[in-house]
C-alpha positions as a Markdown table, in Angstrom:
| # | Residue | x | y | z |
|---|---|---|---|---|
| 1 | Met | -0.1 | -0.1 | 0.0 |
| 2 | Ser | 1.3 | 3.6 | -0.9 |
| 3 | Thr | -0.1 | 6.8 | -0.7 |
| 4 | Thr | 0.5 | 9.8 | -2.7 |
| 5 | Ala | 1.2 | 12.2 | -0.4 |
| 6 | Ala | 5.0 | 13.1 | 0.4 |
| 7 | Pro | 6.4 | 12.5 | 3.7 |
| 8 | Val | 5.9 | 15.5 | 5.8 |
| 9 | Pro | 9.1 | 16.5 | 7.8 |
| 10 | His | 9.2 | 17.5 | 11.4 |
| 11 | Pro | 11.7 | 20.0 | 12.6 |
| 12 | Ser | 12.1 | 18.5 | 16.3 |
| 13 | Leu | 12.3 | 14.9 | 15.0 |
| 14 | Pro | 15.3 | 14.2 | 12.8 |
| 15 | Asp | 14.1 | 10.9 | 11.4 |
| 16 | Gly | 10.3 | 12.0 | 12.0 |
| 17 | Glu | 8.7 | 11.1 | 8.5 |
| 18 | Val | 5.5 | 10.0 | 7.8 |
| 19 | Glu | 5.7 | 6.6 | 5.6 |
| 20 | Pro | 3.3 | 4.4 | 4.3 |
| 21 | Leu | 2.7 | 0.8 | 5.9 |
| 22 | Asp | 3.5 | -2.0 | 3.9 |
| 23 | Pro | 0.8 | -4.3 | 5.1 |
| 24 | Phe | 2.0 | -7.3 | 3.2 |
| 25 | Asp | 5.4 | -6.9 | 5.2 |
| 26 | Asp | 4.7 | -9.2 | 8.4 |
| 27 | Ala | 7.1 | -7.6 | 10.8 |
| 28 | Gln | 6.2 | -4.0 | 9.9 |
| 29 | Ile | 2.8 | -4.6 | 10.5 |
| 30 | Ala | 3.2 | -6.6 | 13.6 |
| 31 | Glu | 5.2 | -3.6 | 14.9 |
| 32 | Phe | 2.6 | -1.3 | 13.8 |
| 33 | His | -0.2 | -3.3 | 15.8 |
| 34 | Ala | 1.8 | -3.7 | 18.7 |
| 35 | Val | 2.1 | 0.4 | 18.8 |
| 36 | Tyr | -1.4 | 0.8 | 17.9 |
| 37 | Glu | -2.6 | -1.9 | 20.8 |
| 38 | Ala | -0.5 | -0.2 | 23.2 |
| 39 | Ala | -1.6 | 3.5 | 22.7 |
| 40 | Asp | -5.2 | 2.2 | 22.4 |
| 41 | Arg | -5.0 | 0.3 | 25.7 |
| 42 | Tyr | -3.0 | 2.9 | 27.7 |
| 43 | Gly | -5.1 | 4.1 | 30.8 |
| 44 | Arg | -8.0 | 2.1 | 29.7 |
| 45 | Arg | -9.7 | -0.6 | 31.2 |
| 46 | Phe | -12.4 | -1.2 | 28.7 |
| 47 | Ala | -10.4 | -0.8 | 25.4 |
| 48 | Cys | -11.2 | -3.3 | 22.6 |
| 49 | Pro | -8.7 | -3.2 | 20.1 |
| 50 | Phe | -8.4 | -5.2 | 16.8 |
| 51 | Ser | -6.0 | -8.2 | 17.0 |
| 52 | Leu | -3.1 | -8.2 | 14.7 |
| 53 | His | -4.6 | -10.9 | 12.5 |
| 54 | Glu | -7.7 | -8.7 | 12.4 |
| 55 | Leu | -5.7 | -5.7 | 11.4 |
| 56 | Ala | -3.8 | -7.4 | 8.9 |
| 57 | Ile | -6.7 | -8.5 | 7.0 |
| 58 | Thr | -8.4 | -5.0 | 7.0 |
| 59 | Gln | -5.2 | -3.4 | 5.7 |
| 60 | Arg | -4.6 | -6.3 | 3.1 |
| 61 | Thr | -8.4 | -6.1 | 1.9 |
| 62 | Thr | -9.8 | -3.7 | -0.8 |
| 63 | Ser | -13.2 | -2.7 | -0.5 |
| 64 | Val | -16.1 | -1.1 | -2.7 |
| 65 | Gly | -17.0 | 0.9 | 0.2 |
| 66 | Glu | -13.9 | 2.7 | 1.2 |
| 67 | Glu | -10.4 | 3.4 | 0.7 |
| 68 | Arg | -7.9 | 2.2 | 3.3 |
| 69 | Leu | -4.9 | 3.6 | 3.9 |
| 70 | Ala | -2.3 | 3.3 | 7.1 |
| 71 | Phe | 0.9 | 5.2 | 7.6 |
| 72 | Leu | 3.6 | 5.4 | 10.4 |
| 73 | Val | 6.4 | 7.6 | 12.2 |
| 74 | Arg | 9.5 | 6.5 | 13.4 |
| 75 | Val | 11.7 | 7.5 | 16.4 |
| 76 | Asp | 15.5 | 6.1 | 16.1 |
| 77 | Gly | 14.1 | 3.7 | 13.9 |
| 78 | Ala | 11.5 | 1.9 | 15.6 |
| 79 | Ile | 7.6 | 3.0 | 14.9 |
| 80 | Ala | 6.5 | 5.2 | 17.6 |
| 81 | Gly | 3.2 | 6.6 | 16.1 |
| 82 | Val | 0.5 | 5.2 | 13.7 |
| 83 | Ala | -2.5 | 6.0 | 11.8 |
| 84 | Gly | -5.3 | 4.8 | 9.7 |
| 85 | Val | -7.5 | 6.5 | 7.2 |
| 86 | Glu | -10.8 | 5.5 | 5.7 |
| 87 | Val | -11.9 | 7.3 | 2.6 |
| 88 | Pro | -15.6 | 6.7 | 1.9 |
| 89 | Leu | -16.0 | 5.8 | -1.7 |
| 90 | Leu | -20.1 | 5.1 | -2.2 |
| 91 | Asp | -21.5 | 7.5 | 0.6 |
| 92 | Asn | -20.2 | 10.5 | 2.4 |
| 93 | Thr | -17.9 | 11.4 | -0.3 |
| 94 | Asp | -17.1 | 14.7 | 1.2 |
| 95 | Gln | -15.7 | 12.9 | 4.4 |
| 96 | Leu | -12.8 | 11.0 | 5.7 |
| 97 | Phe | -12.1 | 9.1 | 8.8 |
| 98 | Val | -8.8 | 9.2 | 10.9 |
| 99 | Asp | -7.4 | 7.2 | 13.9 |
| 100 | Ile | -4.3 | 8.2 | 15.5 |
| 101 | Gln | -2.3 | 6.5 | 17.9 |
| 102 | Val | 0.9 | 7.6 | 19.5 |
| 103 | Ala | 3.0 | 5.0 | 21.9 |
| 104 | Pro | 2.8 | 6.0 | 25.3 |
| 105 | Gln | 6.3 | 6.6 | 25.6 |
| 106 | His | 6.5 | 9.0 | 22.8 |
| 107 | Arg | 3.4 | 11.4 | 23.6 |
| 108 | Arg | 3.8 | 15.0 | 23.9 |
| 109 | Arg | 6.6 | 15.2 | 21.2 |
| 110 | Gly | 4.3 | 16.2 | 18.0 |
| 111 | Leu | 4.1 | 13.0 | 16.5 |
| 112 | Gly | 0.2 | 13.1 | 16.6 |
| 113 | Thr | 0.3 | 16.3 | 15.1 |
| 114 | Leu | 2.5 | 15.3 | 12.3 |
| 115 | Leu | 0.5 | 12.2 | 11.5 |
| 116 | Ala | -2.6 | 14.4 | 11.6 |
| 117 | Gln | -0.9 | 16.9 | 8.9 |
| 118 | His | -0.2 | 13.8 | 6.8 |
| 119 | Ala | -3.8 | 12.7 | 7.1 |
| 120 | Ala | -5.2 | 16.2 | 6.3 |
| 121 | Val | -2.8 | 16.2 | 3.1 |
| 122 | Leu | -4.4 | 12.9 | 2.2 |
| 123 | Ala | -8.0 | 14.4 | 2.8 |
| 124 | Arg | -7.3 | 17.6 | 0.5 |
| 125 | Glu | -5.8 | 15.3 | -2.2 |
| 126 | Arg | -9.1 | 13.2 | -2.2 |
| 127 | Gly | -11.4 | 16.2 | -2.1 |
| 128 | Arg | -12.6 | 15.9 | 1.3 |
| 129 | Ala | -13.6 | 18.7 | 3.4 |
| 130 | Val | -14.8 | 17.0 | 6.5 |
| 131 | Trp | -12.8 | 14.5 | 8.8 |
| 132 | Asn | -14.0 | 12.4 | 11.6 |
| 133 | Gly | -12.4 | 10.5 | 14.4 |
| 134 | Trp | -13.8 | 8.3 | 17.4 |
| 135 | Val | -12.0 | 9.3 | 20.5 |
| 136 | Ala | -12.2 | 7.5 | 23.9 |
| 137 | Gly | -13.2 | 9.4 | 26.8 |
| 138 | Arg | -13.4 | 8.7 | 30.7 |
| 139 | Glu | -14.8 | 6.0 | 32.3 |
| 140 | Val | -18.3 | 6.3 | 33.6 |
| 141 | Asp | -17.6 | 6.8 | 37.2 |
| 142 | Gly | -14.1 | 8.5 | 36.3 |
| 143 | Pro | -13.5 | 12.4 | 36.8 |
| 144 | Glu | -15.0 | 14.8 | 34.5 |
| 145 | Thr | -12.0 | 16.0 | 32.7 |
| 146 | Pro | -10.9 | 15.8 | 29.2 |
| 147 | Thr | -9.0 | 12.9 | 27.9 |
| 148 | Pro | -5.6 | 13.7 | 26.1 |
| 149 | Gly | -7.3 | 12.4 | 23.1 |
| 150 | Glu | -10.3 | 14.5 | 23.4 |
| 151 | Ala | -7.9 | 17.6 | 23.9 |
| 152 | Phe | -5.8 | 16.7 | 20.8 |
| 153 | Ala | -9.1 | 16.4 | 18.6 |
| 154 | Ala | -10.1 | 19.8 | 19.7 |
| 155 | Ser | -6.6 | 21.0 | 18.8 |
| 156 | Leu | -7.3 | 19.9 | 15.4 |
| 157 | Gly | -10.5 | 21.9 | 15.1 |
| 158 | Leu | -12.7 | 18.9 | 15.5 |
| 159 | Arg | -16.0 | 19.2 | 17.7 |
| 160 | Leu | -17.8 | 16.3 | 19.9 |
| 161 | Gly | -20.6 | 15.5 | 17.7 |
| 162 | Leu | -22.0 | 12.5 | 19.4 |
| 163 | Val | -21.3 | 10.9 | 22.8 |
| 164 | Asp | -21.5 | 7.4 | 22.9 |
| 165 | Val | -21.7 | 4.9 | 26.1 |
| 166 | Gln | -19.8 | 1.5 | 25.9 |
| 167 | Arg | -21.7 | -1.0 | 27.8 |
| 168 | Arg | -21.1 | -4.4 | 28.7 |
| 169 | Leu | -23.3 | -7.4 | 29.2 |
| 170 | Pro | -21.6 | -10.3 | 31.7 |
| 171 | Leu | -22.1 | -13.6 | 30.2 |
| 172 | Pro | -23.7 | -16.1 | 30.7 |
| 173 | Val | -27.2 | -14.6 | 31.0 |
| 174 | Pro | -29.4 | -17.0 | 33.0 |
| 175 | Ser | -31.5 | -19.2 | 30.6 |
| 176 | Ala | -34.5 | -18.5 | 33.1 |
| 177 | Arg | -33.8 | -14.8 | 32.7 |
| 178 | Leu | -33.6 | -15.0 | 29.1 |
| 179 | Glu | -36.8 | -16.8 | 28.8 |
| 180 | Glu | -38.8 | -14.7 | 31.4 |
| 181 | Leu | -37.6 | -11.7 | 28.9 |
| 182 | Arg | -38.7 | -13.5 | 25.6 |
| 183 | Cys | -41.9 | -14.3 | 27.2 |
| 184 | Thr | -42.5 | -10.6 | 28.1 |
| 185 | Ala | -41.7 | -9.5 | 24.5 |
| 186 | Ala | -43.6 | -12.0 | 22.9 |
| 187 | Arg | -47.1 | -10.7 | 24.5 |
| 188 | Gln | -46.7 | -7.6 | 22.5 |
| 189 | His | -45.6 | -8.9 | 18.9 |
| 190 | Glu | -48.1 | -11.2 | 18.3 |
| 191 | Gly | -48.1 | -12.2 | 14.5 |
| 192 | Tyr | -44.4 | -11.8 | 14.2 |
| 193 | Ser | -41.8 | -14.2 | 13.6 |
| 194 | Phe | -37.9 | -14.3 | 13.6 |
| 195 | Asp | -35.1 | -16.0 | 11.5 |
| 196 | Thr | -31.7 | -16.1 | 12.0 |
| 197 | Trp | -28.6 | -17.0 | 10.0 |
| 198 | Val | -24.5 | -17.2 | 10.5 |
| 199 | Asp | -22.3 | -15.2 | 8.5 |
| 200 | His | -24.1 | -15.4 | 4.9 |
| 201 | Cys | -27.2 | -13.8 | 4.6 |
| 202 | Pro | -29.6 | -16.0 | 2.6 |
| 203 | Asp | -30.6 | -14.4 | -1.1 |
| 204 | Glu | -34.3 | -14.0 | -0.3 |
| 205 | His | -33.3 | -11.6 | 2.4 |
| 206 | Leu | -30.6 | -9.8 | 0.9 |
| 207 | Ala | -32.5 | -6.6 | -0.3 |
| 208 | Ala | -34.1 | -6.2 | 2.9 |
| 209 | Tyr | -31.0 | -6.6 | 4.9 |
| 210 | Cys | -29.2 | -4.2 | 2.9 |
| 211 | Arg | -32.1 | -1.7 | 3.4 |
| 212 | Leu | -31.8 | -2.2 | 7.1 |
| 213 | Lys | -28.0 | -1.5 | 7.2 |
| 214 | Ser | -28.3 | 1.5 | 4.9 |
| 215 | Leu | -30.8 | 3.4 | 7.2 |
| 216 | Met | -28.7 | 2.9 | 10.4 |
| 217 | Asn | -27.5 | 6.7 | 10.2 |
| 218 | Ser | -31.0 | 8.2 | 9.5 |
| 219 | Glu | -32.6 | 5.9 | 11.9 |
| 220 | Ala | -30.3 | 5.8 | 15.0 |
| 221 | Pro | -29.3 | 9.2 | 16.6 |
| 222 | Val | -26.4 | 10.9 | 15.2 |
| 223 | Gly | -26.3 | 14.2 | 17.3 |
| 224 | Glu | -24.8 | 17.2 | 15.6 |
| 225 | Leu | -22.7 | 15.0 | 13.1 |
| 226 | Glu | -23.4 | 15.7 | 9.4 |
| 227 | Val | -23.7 | 12.1 | 7.8 |
| 228 | Glu | -25.8 | 10.7 | 5.2 |
| 229 | Asp | -26.8 | 7.1 | 4.9 |
| 230 | Glu | -24.4 | 4.4 | 3.8 |
| 231 | Val | -24.9 | 2.4 | 0.7 |
| 232 | Trp | -25.1 | -1.2 | 1.1 |
| 233 | Asp | -26.0 | -3.6 | -1.8 |
| 234 | Glu | -25.2 | -7.2 | -2.7 |
| 235 | Thr | -21.5 | -6.4 | -3.7 |
| 236 | Arg | -20.6 | -4.4 | -0.6 |
| 237 | Leu | -22.3 | -7.1 | 2.0 |
| 238 | Arg | -20.9 | -10.2 | 0.2 |
| 239 | Glu | -17.5 | -8.5 | 0.4 |
| 240 | Ser | -17.7 | -7.7 | 4.1 |
| 241 | Glu | -19.0 | -11.1 | 4.6 |
| 242 | Arg | -15.8 | -12.5 | 3.0 |
| 243 | Glu | -13.6 | -10.2 | 4.8 |
| 244 | Leu | -15.3 | -11.0 | 8.2 |
| 245 | Gly | -14.8 | -15.0 | 7.4 |
| 246 | Ala | -11.0 | -14.1 | 6.7 |
| 247 | Ser | -10.6 | -12.1 | 9.9 |
| 248 | Gly | -11.9 | -15.1 | 12.0 |
| 249 | Arg | -15.2 | -13.3 | 13.1 |
| 250 | Ile | -18.2 | -15.0 | 13.2 |
| 251 | Arg | -21.5 | -12.8 | 12.5 |
| 252 | Tyr | -25.0 | -14.1 | 13.9 |
| 253 | Val | -27.7 | -12.2 | 12.6 |
| 254 | Cys | -31.4 | -12.3 | 13.9 |
| 255 | Val | -34.0 | -10.7 | 11.9 |
| 256 | Ala | -38.1 | -9.9 | 12.9 |
| 257 | Leu | -40.6 | -10.8 | 10.2 |
| 258 | Ala | -43.8 | -8.8 | 10.0 |
| 259 | Pro | -47.0 | -10.8 | 9.4 |
| 260 | Asn | -46.7 | -10.3 | 5.7 |
| 261 | Gly | -43.2 | -11.9 | 5.8 |
| 262 | Ser | -41.2 | -8.7 | 5.3 |
| 263 | Ile | -38.2 | -7.9 | 7.3 |
| 264 | Val | -38.6 | -5.5 | 9.8 |
| 265 | Gly | -35.8 | -5.2 | 12.1 |
| 266 | His | -32.3 | -6.9 | 12.8 |
| 267 | Asn | -29.7 | -7.8 | 15.6 |
| 268 | Glu | -26.0 | -8.5 | 14.9 |
| 269 | Leu | -23.5 | -10.2 | 17.3 |
| 270 | Val | -20.1 | -10.8 | 16.0 |
| 271 | Val | -17.6 | -13.2 | 17.6 |
| 272 | Pro | -13.9 | -12.6 | 17.3 |
| 273 | Ala | -11.6 | -15.1 | 17.0 |
| 274 | Glu | -9.0 | -14.2 | 19.4 |
| 275 | Asp | -10.9 | -12.1 | 22.0 |
| 276 | Pro | -12.8 | -12.8 | 24.9 |
| 277 | Gly | -15.8 | -10.8 | 24.3 |
| 278 | Ile | -18.7 | -10.7 | 22.3 |
| 279 | Tyr | -19.7 | -7.1 | 19.8 |
| 280 | Gln | -23.2 | -6.2 | 19.3 |
| 281 | Trp | -23.5 | -4.3 | 16.1 |
| 282 | Asp | -26.5 | -3.0 | 14.3 |
| 283 | Thr | -29.7 | -3.1 | 16.0 |
| 284 | Leu | -32.6 | -1.5 | 14.0 |
| 285 | Val | -36.4 | -1.5 | 14.0 |
| 286 | Leu | -38.3 | 0.0 | 11.2 |
| 287 | Pro | -40.3 | 3.0 | 12.7 |
| 288 | Ala | -43.7 | 1.6 | 11.8 |
| 289 | His | -43.0 | -1.7 | 13.6 |
| 290 | Arg | -41.3 | 0.0 | 17.0 |
| 291 | Gly | -43.6 | -0.2 | 20.2 |
| 292 | His | -43.8 | -4.2 | 20.1 |
| 293 | Arg | -40.9 | -4.9 | 21.9 |
| 294 | Leu | -38.8 | -6.4 | 18.9 |
| 295 | Gly | -35.8 | -4.9 | 19.7 |
| 296 | Leu | -35.7 | -6.7 | 23.1 |
| 297 | Ala | -36.8 | -10.0 | 21.4 |
| 298 | Leu | -34.2 | -10.1 | 18.8 |
| 299 | Lys | -31.4 | -9.4 | 21.3 |
| 300 | Val | -32.8 | -12.0 | 23.7 |
| 301 | Ala | -32.9 | -14.5 | 20.7 |
| 302 | Asn | -29.3 | -13.8 | 19.6 |
| 303 | Val | -27.8 | -13.9 | 22.9 |
| 304 | Ala | -29.5 | -17.0 | 23.6 |
| 305 | Val | -27.9 | -18.7 | 20.5 |
| 306 | Val | -24.5 | -17.0 | 20.8 |
| 307 | Gln | -23.8 | -17.9 | 24.5 |
| 308 | Asp | -24.7 | -21.2 | 24.1 |
| 309 | Arg | -22.6 | -21.8 | 20.9 |
| 310 | His | -19.6 | -19.9 | 22.6 |
| 311 | Pro | -19.9 | -20.7 | 26.3 |
| 312 | Asp | -16.2 | -19.4 | 26.9 |
| 313 | Arg | -17.2 | -15.7 | 26.1 |
| 314 | Thr | -17.2 | -13.5 | 29.2 |
| 315 | Ser | -19.2 | -10.4 | 27.7 |
| 316 | Val | -20.9 | -8.5 | 25.1 |
| 317 | Arg | -19.8 | -4.8 | 24.3 |
| 318 | Thr | -21.8 | -2.3 | 22.6 |
| 319 | Phe | -21.8 | 1.2 | 22.0 |
| 320 | Asn | -25.0 | 3.7 | 22.3 |
| 321 | Ala | -25.5 | 7.4 | 21.7 |
| 322 | Val | -26.6 | 9.1 | 25.1 |
| 323 | Ser | -29.7 | 10.2 | 23.4 |
| 324 | Asn | -30.7 | 6.6 | 22.4 |
| 325 | Thr | -33.0 | 6.4 | 25.4 |
| 326 | Ala | -35.0 | 3.4 | 23.7 |
| 327 | Met | -32.1 | 1.3 | 22.9 |
| 328 | Ile | -30.4 | 2.1 | 26.2 |
| 329 | Ala | -33.5 | 1.1 | 27.9 |
| 330 | Val | -33.6 | -2.3 | 26.1 |
| 331 | Asn | -30.1 | -3.2 | 27.0 |
| 332 | Glu | -30.4 | -2.1 | 30.6 |
| 333 | Val | -33.2 | -4.5 | 30.8 |
| 334 | Leu | -31.3 | -7.3 | 29.6 |
| 335 | Gly | -28.5 | -6.4 | 32.1 |
| 336 | Phe | -25.9 | -4.2 | 30.2 |
| 337 | Val | -23.8 | -2.0 | 32.4 |
| 338 | Pro | -22.4 | 1.2 | 31.4 |
| 339 | Val | -18.4 | 1.5 | 31.5 |
| 340 | Glu | -16.8 | 4.1 | 29.3 |
| 341 | Tyr | -18.0 | 7.1 | 27.1 |
| 342 | Gln | -16.5 | 7.4 | 23.5 |
| 343 | Gly | -17.0 | 10.7 | 21.4 |
| 344 | Glu | -17.5 | 11.1 | 17.8 |
| 345 | Trp | -15.7 | 14.0 | 16.6 |
| 346 | Gln | -16.2 | 15.9 | 13.4 |
| 347 | Gly | -14.8 | 19.1 | 11.9 |
| 348 | Pro | -13.2 | 20.9 | 8.8 |
| 349 | Val | -10.3 | 19.5 | 7.5 |
| 350 | Pro | -7.6 | 22.5 | 7.7 |
| 351 | Val | -6.6 | 23.8 | 4.6 |
């Protein structure tokens, strides 16, 4: 992988030049990942970084939905800071997403700024006027002061557009509790039914499932972020399924069917190969079908299946906007506990 932007020298770091990551160099990507993981976990009890294998697959796989770039900066010959960039290609084509990580021992030396400057060059080259970043915040019970990541994002001119909360559900959930919740929900959605699949969406559900995934940005709270719906079609979905399989992740999908047989809601749980946790991804019920406890039913059904098939897993992790009160209420009934804030930051790319 290469970028068209020339390395950006840093006056205080003689060897501080930004260079592209070679994703097919096993030693380099291992060192890249070590810095990324150490930085992501530093001072955080609830970090959940990608594994080395997952990161490698992401960087080695092309996507119809986004261009993926990664670059790094060295100090004394060793990688000290890393950055990943995602450039949407099918939607939100005025935007770019950046993740910058600096090894703890090399912070406060300008490396993050150097990597951000390089990302800004890439953004301008690709005609992007807006950049975005996800920034870890304080623990829910922690002091109400900005984290270093939040202060850094603000220094780049980004503003906090949406506050999310990471919640964790301890596993296993007692079977009796799941059955109680299933029965409670069932009383309010008579006539609806449910279907499930693992990894590969059945052809008969393909169009409806893509529609649900495309609606996530407009149907879930986005706060003050300026985003448009993503474009999901058969090509993008099948590609994402292949990439998940290559990375060792297993996706369990549960969908709700209206009395006429149409899909009106879905829930996704993703089980990674090298992580004791499980990730709850999309959950969405179409507006016309809300109020029937379908969201709770979907989550209960999927958790029951996944914890039965993966009894070694210790928790389910999910992220919800603080303003998404309906989904938070469902999660809390199921037993999710808030642990950490995360911010979605957005701002104009500097010229």
